[in-house]
Biopython code that builds the backbone (N, CA, C, O; Angstrom):
import numpy as np
from Bio.PDB.StructureBuilder import StructureBuilder

atoms = [
    (1, "MET", "N", (-44.458, -61.599, 52.605)),
    (1, "MET", "CA", (-43.298, -60.952, 52.776)),
    (1, "MET", "C", (-42.463, -61.081, 54.077)),
    (1, "MET", "O", (-42.900, -61.401, 55.182)),
    (2, "TYR", "N", (-41.369, -60.818, 53.797)),
    (2, "TYR", "CA", (-40.402, -61.033, 55.519)),
    (2, "TYR", "C", (-39.553, -59.605, 55.653)),
    (2, "TYR", "O", (-39.586, -58.717, 54.801)),
    (3, "ASN", "N", (-38.911, -59.566, 56.690)),
    (3, "ASN", "CA", (-38.624, -58.382, 57.070)),
    (3, "ASN", "C", (-36.899, -58.815, 56.848)),
    (3, "ASN", "O", (-36.401, -59.685, 57.563)),
    (4, "LYS", "N", (-36.310, -58.294, 56.074)),
    (4, "LYS", "CA", (-34.932, -58.574, 55.608)),
    (4, "LYS", "C", (-34.068, -58.140, 56.878)),
    (4, "LYS", "O", (-33.027, -58.783, 57.011)),
    (5, "TYR", "N", (-34.325, -57.162, 57.829)),
    (5, "TYR", "CA", (-33.327, -57.053, 58.849)),
    (5, "TYR", "C", (-33.544, -58.088, 60.046)),
    (5, "TYR", "O", (-32.598, -58.367, 60.783)),
    (6, "LEU", "N", (-34.805, -58.649, 60.225)),
    (6, "LEU", "CA", (-34.726, -59.789, 60.865)),
    (6, "LEU", "C", (-34.187, -61.037, 60.556)),
    (6, "LEU", "O", (-33.780, -61.884, 61.350)),
    (7, "LYS", "N", (-34.227, -61.099, 58.952)),
    (7, "LYS", "CA", (-33.360, -62.280, 58.411)),
    (7, "LYS", "C", (-32.096, -62.387, 58.718)),
    (7, "LYS", "O", (-31.557, -63.380, 59.206)),
    (8, "ALA", "N", (-31.532, -61.239, 58.403)),
    (8, "ALA", "CA", (-30.011, -60.663, 58.387)),
    (8, "ALA", "C", (-29.891, -60.744, 59.995)),
    (8, "ALA", "O", (-28.859, -61.318, 60.344)),
    (9, "SER", "N", (-30.567, -60.379, 60.863)),
    (9, "SER", "CA", (-29.969, -60.903, 62.445)),
    (9, "SER", "C", (-29.940, -62.268, 62.689)),
    (9, "SER", "O", (-29.044, -62.696, 63.416)),
    (10, "ILE", "N", (-30.942, -63.200, 62.108)),
    (10, "ILE", "CA", (-30.982, -64.479, 62.547)),
    (10, "ILE", "C", (-29.753, -65.259, 61.881)),
    (10, "ILE", "O", (-29.142, -66.156, 62.460)),
    (11, "LEU", "N", (-29.485, -64.823, 60.655)),
    (11, "LEU", "CA", (-28.570, -65.674, 59.847)),
    (11, "LEU", "C", (-27.502, -65.083, 60.626)),
    (11, "LEU", "O", (-26.746, -65.976, 61.008)),
    (12, "GLU", "N", (-27.055, -63.675, 61.100)),
    (12, "GLU", "CA", (-25.619, -63.885, 62.163)),
    (12, "GLU", "C", (-25.553, -64.402, 63.348)),
    (12, "GLU", "O", (-24.474, -64.665, 63.879)),
    (13, "VAL", "N", (-26.975, -64.662, 64.040)),
    (13, "VAL", "CA", (-26.796, -65.668, 65.150)),
    (13, "VAL", "C", (-26.304, -66.915, 64.635)),
    (13, "VAL", "O", (-25.422, -67.488, 65.273)),
    (14, "VAL", "N", (-26.797, -67.474, 63.453)),
    (14, "VAL", "CA", (-26.571, -68.796, 63.050)),
    (14, "VAL", "C", (-24.943, -68.855, 62.604)),
    (14, "VAL", "O", (-24.269, -69.859, 62.839)),
    (15, "ASP", "N", (-24.400, -67.683, 61.946)),
    (15, "ASP", "CA", (-22.924, -67.259, 61.749)),
    (15, "ASP", "C", (-22.216, -67.373, 63.047)),
    (15, "ASP", "O", (-21.187, -68.048, 63.026)),
    (16, "ASN", "N", (-22.625, -66.765, 64.331)),
    (16, "ASN", "CA", (-22.079, -66.940, 65.426)),
    (16, "ASN", "C", (-22.210, -68.143, 66.207)),
    (16, "ASN", "O", (-21.598, -68.329, 67.259)),
    (17, "GLN", "N", (-22.945, -68.887, 65.730)),
    (17, "GLN", "CA", (-23.300, -70.182, 66.270)),
    (17, "GLN", "C", (-22.221, -71.444, 65.590)),
    (17, "GLN", "O", (-21.925, -72.547, 66.050)),
    (18, "LEU", "N", (-21.809, -70.776, 64.348)),
    (18, "LEU", "CA", (-20.926, -71.568, 63.753)),
    (18, "LEU", "C", (-19.316, -71.504, 63.854)),
    (18, "LEU", "O", (-18.417, -72.340, 63.758)),
    (19, "ASN", "N", (-19.384, -69.995, 64.113)),
    (19, "ASN", "CA", (-18.030, -69.518, 64.592)),
    (19, "ASN", "C", (-17.493, -70.156, 65.659)),
    (19, "ASN", "O", (-16.362, -70.639, 65.710)),
    (20, "SER", "N", (-18.568, -70.151, 66.776)),
    (20, "SER", "CA", (-18.153, -70.502, 68.262)),
    (20, "SER", "C", (-18.001, -71.909, 68.280)),
    (20, "SER", "O", (-17.257, -72.393, 69.133)),
    (21, "LYS", "N", (-18.698, -72.785, 67.320)),
    (21, "LYS", "CA", (-19.389, -73.869, 67.719)),
    (21, "LYS", "C", (-19.940, -74.316, 68.811)),
    (21, "LYS", "O", (-19.524, -75.218, 69.539)),
    (22, "ASP", "N", (-20.983, -73.609, 68.935)),
    (22, "ASP", "CA", (-21.575, -73.391, 70.307)),
    (22, "ASP", "C", (-23.201, -73.021, 70.113)),
    (22, "ASP", "O", (-23.620, -71.866, 70.189)),
    (23, "PRO", "N", (-24.061, -74.211, 69.847)),
    (23, "PRO", "CA", (-23.922, -75.415, 70.258)),
    (23, "PRO", "C", (-23.243, -76.223, 69.131)),
    (23, "PRO", "O", (-23.469, -75.775, 68.007)),
    (24, "ILE", "N", (-22.525, -77.226, 69.189)),
    (24, "ILE", "CA", (-22.037, -78.034, 68.400)),
    (24, "ILE", "C", (-22.788, -78.766, 67.469)),
    (24, "ILE", "O", (-22.259, -79.326, 66.509)),
    (25, "CYS", "N", (-23.946, -78.793, 67.690)),
    (25, "CYS", "CA", (-24.738, -79.427, 66.833)),
    (25, "CYS", "C", (-25.146, -78.795, 65.699)),
    (25, "CYS", "O", (-25.564, -79.491, 64.774)),
    (26, "THR", "N", (-25.102, -77.447, 65.575)),
    (26, "THR", "CA", (-25.249, -76.376, 64.604)),
    (26, "THR", "C", (-24.168, -76.874, 63.460)),
    (26, "THR", "O", (-24.381, -77.205, 62.294)),
    (27, "PHE", "N", (-22.912, -76.810, 64.216)),
    (27, "PHE", "CA", (-21.665, -76.985, 63.491)),
    (27, "PHE", "C", (-21.682, -78.183, 62.705)),
    (27, "PHE", "O", (-21.213, -78.085, 61.571)),
    (28, "GLU", "N", (-22.146, -79.344, 63.092)),
    (28, "GLU", "CA", (-21.855, -80.296, 62.688)),
    (28, "GLU", "C", (-23.423, -80.698, 61.406)),
    (28, "GLU", "O", (-23.418, -81.472, 60.448)),
    (29, "THR", "N", (-24.431, -79.925, 61.865)),
    (29, "THR", "CA", (-25.764, -79.720, 60.675)),
    (29, "THR", "C", (-25.118, -79.370, 59.692)),
    (29, "THR", "O", (-25.354, -79.877, 58.596)),
    (30, "TYR", "N", (-23.860, -78.130, 59.911)),
    (30, "TYR", "CA", (-23.880, -77.092, 58.631)),
    (30, "TYR", "C", (-22.643, -78.089, 58.041)),
    (30, "TYR", "O", (-22.509, -78.032, 56.818)),
    (31, "ASN", "N", (-21.941, -78.781, 58.593)),
    (31, "ASN", "CA", (-20.883, -79.520, 57.569)),
    (31, "ASN", "C", (-21.526, -80.835, 57.032)),
    (31, "ASN", "O", (-21.021, -81.331, 56.025)),
    (32, "ARG", "N", (-22.714, -81.508, 57.682)),
    (32, "ARG", "CA", (-23.558, -82.548, 57.173)),
    (32, "ARG", "C", (-24.271, -82.316, 55.617)),
    (32, "ARG", "O", (-24.268, -83.098, 54.667)),
    (33, "LEU", "N", (-24.984, -80.716, 55.739)),
    (33, "LEU", "CA", (-25.473, -80.428, 54.617)),
    (33, "LEU", "C", (-24.873, -80.014, 53.890)),
    (33, "LEU", "O", (-25.313, -80.061, 52.741)),
    (34, "SER", "N", (-23.515, -79.364, 54.127)),
    (34, "SER", "CA", (-22.710, -79.092, 53.091)),
    (34, "SER", "C", (-22.206, -80.089, 52.151)),
    (34, "SER", "O", (-22.140, -79.919, 50.934)),
    (35, "VAL", "N", (-21.830, -81.208, 52.826)),
    (35, "VAL", "CA", (-21.237, -82.552, 52.147)),
    (35, "VAL", "C", (-22.347, -82.736, 51.245)),
    (35, "VAL", "O", (-21.984, -83.069, 50.117)),
    (36, "LEU", "N", (-23.607, -82.617, 51.407)),
    (36, "LEU", "CA", (-24.719, -83.282, 50.616)),
    (36, "LEU", "C", (-24.938, -82.107, 49.564)),
    (36, "LEU", "O", (-26.021, -82.050, 48.981)),
    (37, "GLY", "N", (-24.040, -81.259, 49.327)),
    (37, "GLY", "CA", (-24.072, -80.223, 48.275)),
    (37, "GLY", "C", (-24.948, -79.049, 48.174)),
    (37, "GLY", "O", (-25.285, -78.467, 47.143)),
    (38, "TYR", "N", (-25.314, -78.747, 49.557)),
    (38, "TYR", "CA", (-26.334, -77.542, 49.542)),
    (38, "TYR", "C", (-25.242, -76.477, 49.765)),
    (38, "TYR", "O", (-24.121, -76.659, 50.240)),
    (39, "SER", "N", (-25.869, -75.178, 49.269)),
    (39, "SER", "CA", (-24.879, -74.131, 49.297)),
    (39, "SER", "C", (-24.971, -73.339, 50.727)),
    (39, "SER", "O", (-25.950, -73.449, 51.465)),
    (40, "ASP", "N", (-23.832, -72.527, 51.027)),
    (40, "ASP", "CA", (-23.436, -72.153, 52.113)),
    (40, "ASP", "C", (-24.972, -71.401, 52.509)),
    (40, "ASP", "O", (-25.502, -71.617, 53.599)),
    (41, "LYS", "N", (-25.533, -70.587, 51.570)),
    (41, "LYS", "CA", (-26.924, -69.924, 51.862)),
    (41, "LYS", "C", (-27.876, -70.677, 52.368)),
    (41, "LYS", "O", (-28.535, -70.462, 53.385)),
    (42, "GLN", "N", (-27.956, -71.853, 51.403)),
    (42, "GLN", "CA", (-29.336, -72.959, 51.847)),
    (42, "GLN", "C", (-29.115, -73.527, 53.239)),
    (42, "GLN", "O", (-30.106, -73.643, 53.959)),
    (43, "VAL", "N", (-27.737, -73.949, 53.766)),
    (43, "VAL", "CA", (-27.584, -74.359, 54.646)),
    (43, "VAL", "C", (-27.926, -73.433, 55.770)),
    (43, "VAL", "O", (-28.804, -73.721, 56.584)),
    (44, "LYS", "N", (-27.320, -72.455, 55.815)),
    (44, "LYS", "CA", (-27.507, -71.417, 56.796)),
    (44, "LYS", "C", (-29.176, -71.043, 56.878)),
    (44, "LYS", "O", (-29.794, -70.976, 57.941)),
    (45, "GLU", "N", (-29.677, -70.852, 55.740)),
    (45, "GLU", "CA", (-31.229, -70.770, 55.873)),
    (45, "GLU", "C", (-32.269, -71.947, 56.554)),
    (45, "GLU", "O", (-33.404, -71.859, 57.022)),
    (46, "MET", "N", (-31.436, -72.952, 56.401)),
    (46, "MET", "CA", (-32.296, -74.103, 57.125)),
    (46, "MET", "C", (-32.221, -74.208, 58.469)),
    (46, "MET", "O", (-33.074, -74.483, 59.313)),
    (47, "ILE", "N", (-30.918, -73.911, 58.552)),
    (47, "ILE", "CA", (-30.553, -73.900, 60.557)),
    (47, "ILE", "C", (-31.397, -72.689, 61.082)),
    (47, "ILE", "O", (-32.029, -72.709, 62.139)),
    (48, "ALA", "N", (-31.325, -71.526, 60.128)),
    (48, "ALA", "CA", (-32.149, -70.685, 61.069)),
    (48, "ALA", "C", (-33.337, -70.633, 60.915)),
    (48, "ALA", "O", (-33.813, -69.773, 61.655)),
    (49, "ALA", "N", (-34.382, -71.339, 60.061)),
    (49, "ALA", "CA", (-35.513, -71.666, 60.121)),
    (49, "ALA", "C", (-35.763, -72.945, 61.396)),
    (49, "ALA", "O", (-36.910, -73.287, 61.685)),
    (50, "VAL", "N", (-34.725, -73.476, 61.979)),
    (50, "VAL", "CA", (-35.030, -74.468, 63.053)),
    (50, "VAL", "C", (-34.882, -73.608, 63.977)),
    (50, "VAL", "O", (-35.685, -73.683, 64.907)),
    (51, "LEU", "N", (-33.817, -72.518, 64.023)),
    (51, "LEU", "CA", (-33.597, -71.398, 65.236)),
    (51, "LEU", "C", (-34.605, -70.844, 65.405)),
    (51, "LEU", "O", (-34.991, -70.982, 66.566)),
    (52, "VAL", "N", (-35.408, -70.118, 64.645)),
    (52, "VAL", "CA", (-36.742, -69.330, 64.526)),
    (52, "VAL", "C", (-37.738, -70.162, 65.330)),
    (52, "VAL", "O", (-38.405, -69.709, 66.261)),
    (53, "GLU", "N", (-37.783, -71.539, 64.843)),
    (53, "GLU", "CA", (-38.830, -72.668, 65.476)),
    (53, "GLU", "C", (-38.643, -72.807, 67.201)),
    (53, "GLU", "O", (-39.469, -72.845, 68.112)),
    (54, "GLU", "N", (-37.450, -72.851, 67.177)),
    (54, "GLU", "CA", (-36.737, -73.003, 68.691)),
    (54, "GLU", "C", (-37.014, -71.761, 69.334)),
    (54, "GLU", "O", (-37.534, -71.940, 70.435)),
    (55, "MET", "N", (-36.826, -70.406, 68.990)),
    (55, "MET", "CA", (-36.909, -69.168, 69.588)),
    (55, "MET", "C", (-38.688, -69.106, 69.647)),
    (55, "MET", "O", (-39.106, -68.513, 70.641)),
    (56, "TYR", "N", (-39.402, -69.469, 69.015)),
    (56, "TYR", "CA", (-40.800, -69.148, 68.870)),
    (56, "TYR", "C", (-41.145, -70.254, 70.258)),
    (56, "TYR", "O", (-41.808, -69.767, 71.174)),
    (57, "VAL", "N", (-40.698, -71.686, 70.379)),
    (57, "VAL", "CA", (-41.111, -72.363, 71.404)),
    (57, "VAL", "C", (-40.661, -71.785, 72.784)),
    (57, "VAL", "O", (-41.457, -71.966, 73.706)),
    (58, "VAL", "N", (-39.656, -71.204, 73.026)),
    (58, "VAL", "CA", (-38.926, -70.576, 73.991)),
    (58, "VAL", "C", (-40.077, -69.525, 74.342)),
    (58, "VAL", "O", (-40.812, -69.730, 75.308)),
    (59, "LEU", "N", (-40.193, -68.572, 73.661)),
    (59, "LEU", "CA", (-41.002, -67.409, 73.970)),
    (59, "LEU", "C", (-42.272, -67.788, 74.137)),
    (59, "LEU", "O", (-42.646, -67.364, 75.231)),
    (60, "LYS", "N", (-43.097, -68.361, 73.607)),
    (60, "LYS", "CA", (-44.354, -69.056, 73.669)),
    (60, "LYS", "C", (-45.017, -69.616, 74.968)),
    (60, "LYS", "O", (-45.978, -69.232, 75.635)),
    (61, "GLU", "N", (-44.045, -70.792, 75.094)),
    (61, "GLU", "CA", (-43.930, -71.491, 76.470)),
    (61, "GLU", "C", (-43.407, -71.113, 77.424)),
    (61, "GLU", "O", (-43.670, -71.697, 78.475)),
    (62, "ASN", "N", (-42.531, -70.070, 77.431)),
    (62, "ASN", "CA", (-41.575, -69.405, 78.477)),
    (62, "ASN", "C", (-40.541, -70.278, 79.054)),
    (62, "ASN", "O", (-40.120, -70.070, 80.192)),
    (63, "GLN", "N", (-40.090, -71.291, 78.287)),
    (63, "GLN", "CA", (-39.074, -72.176, 78.698)),
    (63, "GLN", "C", (-37.637, -71.510, 78.215)),
    (63, "GLN", "O", (-37.469, -70.533, 77.484)),
    (64, "SER", "N", (-36.755, -72.270, 78.795)),
    (64, "SER", "CA", (-35.098, -72.240, 78.388)),
    (64, "SER", "C", (-34.911, -72.608, 77.393)),
    (64, "SER", "O", (-35.821, -73.301, 76.937)),
    (65, "PHE", "N", (-33.837, -72.411, 76.602)),
    (65, "PHE", "CA", (-33.116, -73.106, 75.661)),
    (65, "PHE", "C", (-33.091, -74.267, 75.906)),
    (65, "PHE", "O", (-32.787, -74.483, 77.079)),
    (66, "ASP", "N", (-33.365, -75.547, 75.040)),
    (66, "ASP", "CA", (-33.143, -76.893, 75.225)),
    (66, "ASP", "C", (-32.212, -77.472, 74.242)),
    (66, "ASP", "O", (-32.830, -77.843, 73.244)),
    (67, "GLU", "N", (-31.144, -77.647, 74.182)),
    (67, "GLU", "CA", (-30.023, -78.010, 73.289)),
    (67, "GLU", "C", (-30.448, -79.445, 72.720)),
    (67, "GLU", "O", (-30.234, -79.851, 71.578)),
    (68, "LYS", "N", (-30.964, -79.990, 73.550)),
    (68, "LYS", "CA", (-31.416, -81.580, 73.251)),
    (68, "LYS", "C", (-32.608, -81.574, 72.024)),
    (68, "LYS", "O", (-32.538, -82.217, 70.976)),
    (69, "ARG", "N", (-33.474, -80.871, 72.352)),
    (69, "ARG", "CA", (-34.679, -80.185, 71.485)),
    (69, "ARG", "C", (-34.323, -79.540, 70.359)),
    (69, "ARG", "O", (-35.130, -79.563, 69.430)),
    (70, "PHE", "N", (-33.210, -78.918, 70.213)),
    (70, "PHE", "CA", (-32.733, -77.811, 69.088)),
    (70, "PHE", "C", (-32.210, -79.020, 68.229)),
    (70, "PHE", "O", (-32.625, -79.263, 67.095)),
    (71, "SER", "N", (-31.044, -79.912, 69.037)),
    (71, "SER", "CA", (-30.408, -80.694, 68.067)),
    (71, "SER", "C", (-31.332, -81.846, 67.335)),
    (71, "SER", "O", (-30.992, -82.413, 66.296)),
    (72, "GLY", "N", (-32.512, -82.085, 68.023)),
    (72, "GLY", "CA", (-33.471, -83.054, 67.293)),
    (72, "GLY", "C", (-33.896, -82.568, 66.223)),
    (72, "GLY", "O", (-33.950, -83.210, 65.174)),
    (73, "LYS", "N", (-34.318, -81.148, 66.379)),
    (73, "LYS", "CA", (-35.053, -80.646, 64.996)),
    (73, "LYS", "C", (-34.206, -80.376, 64.062)),
    (73, "LYS", "O", (-34.660, -80.340, 62.918)),
    (74, "LEU", "N", (-32.943, -80.147, 64.238)),
    (74, "LEU", "CA", (-31.580, -80.178, 63.180)),
    (74, "LEU", "C", (-31.476, -81.214, 62.507)),
    (74, "LEU", "O", (-31.227, -81.265, 61.303)),
    (75, "ALA", "N", (-31.725, -82.428, 63.494)),
    (75, "ALA", "CA", (-31.340, -83.604, 62.921)),
    (75, "ALA", "C", (-32.919, -84.211, 61.637)),
    (75, "ALA", "O", (-32.886, -85.261, 60.996)),
    (76, "LEU", "N", (-33.816, -83.431, 61.614)),
    (76, "LEU", "CA", (-34.773, -83.914, 60.905)),
    (76, "LEU", "C", (-34.472, -83.274, 59.648)),
    (76, "LEU", "O", (-35.213, -83.585, 58.715)),
    (77, "LEU", "N", (-33.517, -82.420, 59.411)),
    (77, "LEU", "CA", (-33.001, -81.654, 58.263)),
    (77, "LEU", "C", (-32.566, -82.821, 57.342)),
    (77, "LEU", "O", (-32.319, -83.917, 57.846)),
    (78, "PRO", "N", (-32.483, -82.655, 56.235)),
    (78, "PRO", "CA", (-32.399, -83.610, 54.814)),
    (78, "PRO", "C", (-30.972, -84.221, 55.375)),
    (78, "PRO", "O", (-30.106, -83.639, 56.028)),
    (79, "GLY", "N", (-31.006, -85.389, 54.976)),
    (79, "GLY", "CA", (-29.445, -86.329, 55.053)),
    (79, "GLY", "C", (-29.196, -86.862, 56.255)),
    (79, "GLY", "O", (-28.034, -87.224, 56.437)),
    (80, "THR", "N", (-30.145, -87.046, 57.332)),
    (80, "THR", "CA", (-29.844, -87.974, 58.382)),
    (80, "THR", "C", (-31.057, -88.972, 58.553)),
    (80, "THR", "O", (-32.186, -88.982, 58.064)),
    (81, "PHE", "N", (-30.509, -89.664, 59.283)),
    (81, "PHE", "CA", (-31.619, -90.997, 59.696)),
    (81, "PHE", "C", (-31.681, -90.946, 61.263)),
    (81, "PHE", "O", (-31.759, -92.048, 61.807)),
    (82, "SER", "N", (-31.659, -89.828, 62.082)),
    (82, "SER", "CA", (-31.361, -89.711, 63.278)),
    (82, "SER", "C", (-32.991, -90.091, 63.766)),
    (82, "SER", "O", (-33.357, -90.993, 64.519)),
    (83, "ALA", "N", (-33.692, -89.206, 63.153)),
    (83, "ALA", "CA", (-35.071, -89.471, 63.806)),
    (83, "ALA", "C", (-35.778, -90.883, 63.428)),
    (83, "ALA", "O", (-36.895, -91.108, 63.893)),
    (84, "ALA", "N", (-35.286, -91.625, 62.776)),
    (84, "ALA", "CA", (-35.485, -93.257, 63.157)),
    (84, "ALA", "C", (-35.046, -93.810, 63.915)),
    (84, "ALA", "O", (-35.477, -94.954, 64.059)),
    (85, "LYS", "N", (-33.765, -93.255, 64.984)),
    (85, "LYS", "CA", (-32.928, -93.787, 66.179)),
    (85, "LYS", "C", (-33.922, -93.508, 67.349)),
    (85, "LYS", "O", (-33.614, -94.020, 68.425)),
    (86, "VAL", "N", (-34.760, -92.970, 67.312)),
    (86, "VAL", "CA", (-35.646, -92.213, 68.433)),
    (86, "VAL", "C", (-36.250, -93.130, 69.274)),
    (86, "VAL", "O", (-37.296, -93.538, 68.768)),
    (87, "GLY", "N", (-35.969, -93.712, 70.561)),
    (87, "GLY", "CA", (-36.783, -94.471, 71.144)),
    (87, "GLY", "C", (-38.224, -94.182, 71.621)),
    (87, "GLY", "O", (-38.552, -93.081, 72.062)),
    (88, "ARG", "N", (-39.109, -95.287, 71.503)),
    (88, "ARG", "CA", (-40.537, -94.954, 71.960)),
    (88, "ARG", "C", (-40.438, -93.934, 73.176)),
    (88, "ARG", "O", (-40.799, -92.777, 72.958)),
    (89, "ASN", "N", (-40.068, -94.210, 74.190)),
    (89, "ASN", "CA", (-39.972, -93.616, 75.570)),
    (89, "ASN", "C", (-39.272, -92.277, 75.449)),
    (89, "ASN", "O", (-39.649, -91.457, 76.287)),
    (90, "GLU", "N", (-38.307, -91.848, 74.570)),
    (90, "GLU", "CA", (-37.532, -90.675, 74.411)),
    (90, "GLU", "C", (-38.763, -89.530, 73.899)),
    (90, "GLU", "O", (-39.861, -89.727, 73.378)),
    (91, "MET", "N", (-38.073, -88.293, 74.285)),
    (91, "MET", "CA", (-38.821, -87.179, 74.055)),
    (91, "MET", "C", (-38.994, -86.809, 72.207)),
    (91, "MET", "O", (-37.998, -86.868, 71.487)),
    (92, "CYS", "N", (-40.086, -86.521, 71.761)),
    (92, "CYS", "CA", (-40.125, -86.213, 70.339)),
    (92, "CYS", "C", (-39.111, -85.235, 69.738)),
    (92, "CYS", "O", (-38.971, -84.100, 70.194)),
    (93, "PRO", "N", (-38.326, -85.764, 68.581)),
    (93, "PRO", "CA", (-37.501, -84.652, 68.194)),
    (93, "PRO", "C", (-38.345, -83.730, 67.506)),
    (93, "PRO", "O", (-37.628, -82.805, 67.124)),
    (94, "CYS", "N", (-39.552, -83.545, 67.162)),
    (94, "CYS", "CA", (-40.243, -82.250, 66.504)),
    (94, "CYS", "C", (-40.317, -81.263, 67.734)),
    (94, "CYS", "O", (-40.534, -80.106, 67.373)),
    (95, "GLY", "N", (-40.213, -81.401, 68.847)),
    (95, "GLY", "CA", (-40.162, -80.206, 69.925)),
    (95, "GLY", "C", (-41.191, -80.251, 70.638)),
    (95, "GLY", "O", (-41.166, -79.505, 71.617)),
    (96, "SER", "N", (-42.423, -81.092, 70.442)),
    (96, "SER", "CA", (-43.628, -80.907, 71.037)),
    (96, "SER", "C", (-43.392, -81.061, 72.372)),
    (96, "SER", "O", (-43.976, -80.164, 72.981)),
    (97, "GLY", "N", (-42.741, -81.863, 73.168)),
    (97, "GLY", "CA", (-42.367, -81.911, 74.474)),
    (97, "GLY", "C", (-43.337, -83.151, 75.024)),
    (97, "GLY", "O", (-43.647, -83.278, 76.208)),
    (98, "LYS", "N", (-43.765, -84.055, 73.936)),
    (98, "LYS", "CA", (-44.428, -85.065, 74.227)),
    (98, "LYS", "C", (-43.266, -86.408, 73.793)),
    (98, "LYS", "O", (-42.369, -86.258, 72.963)),
    (99, "LYS", "N", (-43.506, -87.598, 74.495)),
    (99, "LYS", "CA", (-42.733, -88.532, 74.254)),
    (99, "LYS", "C", (-43.120, -88.980, 72.686)),
    (99, "LYS", "O", (-44.169, -88.607, 72.161)),
    (100, "TYR", "N", (-42.158, -89.812, 72.021)),
    (100, "TYR", "CA", (-42.049, -89.854, 70.666)),
    (100, "TYR", "C", (-43.243, -91.134, 70.404)),
    (100, "TYR", "O", (-43.710, -91.241, 69.271)),
    (101, "LYS", "N", (-43.647, -91.971, 71.372)),
    (101, "LYS", "CA", (-44.652, -92.882, 71.266)),
    (101, "LYS", "C", (-45.931, -91.938, 71.085)),
    (101, "LYS", "O", (-46.695, -92.163, 70.146)),
    (102, "LYS", "N", (-46.169, -90.909, 71.948)),
    (102, "LYS", "CA", (-47.621, -90.125, 71.841)),
    (102, "LYS", "C", (-47.373, -89.336, 70.924)),
    (102, "LYS", "O", (-48.328, -88.573, 70.784)),
    (103, "CYS", "N", (-46.560, -89.132, 70.218)),
    (103, "CYS", "CA", (-46.486, -88.053, 69.078)),
    (103, "CYS", "C", (-46.168, -88.549, 67.552)),
    (103, "CYS", "O", (-46.918, -89.378, 67.035)),
    (104, "CYS", "N", (-45.245, -88.121, 66.968)),
    (104, "CYS", "CA", (-44.834, -88.931, 65.779)),
    (104, "CYS", "C", (-44.683, -90.110, 65.588)),
    (104, "CYS", "O", (-44.857, -90.628, 64.485)),
    (105, "GLY", "N", (-44.254, -90.880, 66.867)),
    (105, "GLY", "CA", (-44.267, -92.423, 66.316)),
    (105, "GLY", "C", (-45.447, -93.046, 66.518)),
    (105, "GLY", "O", (-45.494, -94.267, 66.370)),
    (106, "ARG", "N", (-46.753, -92.222, 66.939)),
    (106, "ARG", "CA", (-48.006, -93.002, 67.221)),
    (106, "ARG", "C", (-48.165, -93.850, 66.090)),
    (106, "ARG", "O", (-47.648, -93.351, 65.090)),
    (107, "GLN", "N", (-48.664, -94.886, 65.908)),
    (107, "GLN", "CA", (-48.984, -95.737, 64.722)),
    (107, "GLN", "C", (-50.341, -95.264, 64.165)),
    (107, "GLN", "O", (-51.318, -95.261, 64.913)),
    (108, "GLN", "N", (-50.451, -94.831, 62.773)),
    (108, "GLN", "CA", (-52.000, -94.400, 62.220)),
    (108, "GLN", "C", (-52.559, -95.352, 62.024)),
    (108, "GLN", "O", (-53.718, -95.313, 61.611)),
]
sb = StructureBuilder()
sb.init_structure("model")
sb.init_model(0)
sb.init_chain("A")
sb.init_seg("    ")
for serial, (resi, resn, name, xyz) in enumerate(atoms, 1):
    if name == "N":
        sb.init_residue(resn, " ", resi, " ")
    sb.init_atom(name, np.array(xyz, "f"), 0.0, 1.0, " ", f" {name:<3s}", serial, name[0])
structure = sb.get_structure()
């Protein structure tokens, strides 16, 4: 079960980000996913899921909002190949705080 009021509030934050184009990565992701054929509702819910994950990291680890980390998580949504362009020594786009080579880029 989910809290419909919380969901509405998070979707309102996404709408505000889209209207103000701040951060710009939210607007770019919205456009990219819309072109791929996702509905307005689906796109906003996908972005909202990433936003909730970022909020969790900020609150749990007592960190400030990191637009680069948020952008990296948005890049992992369907229709992009940005994750493949991450350098070995760059921070992992999954938001773990580790370098890519020590996280998702590790050879299994």
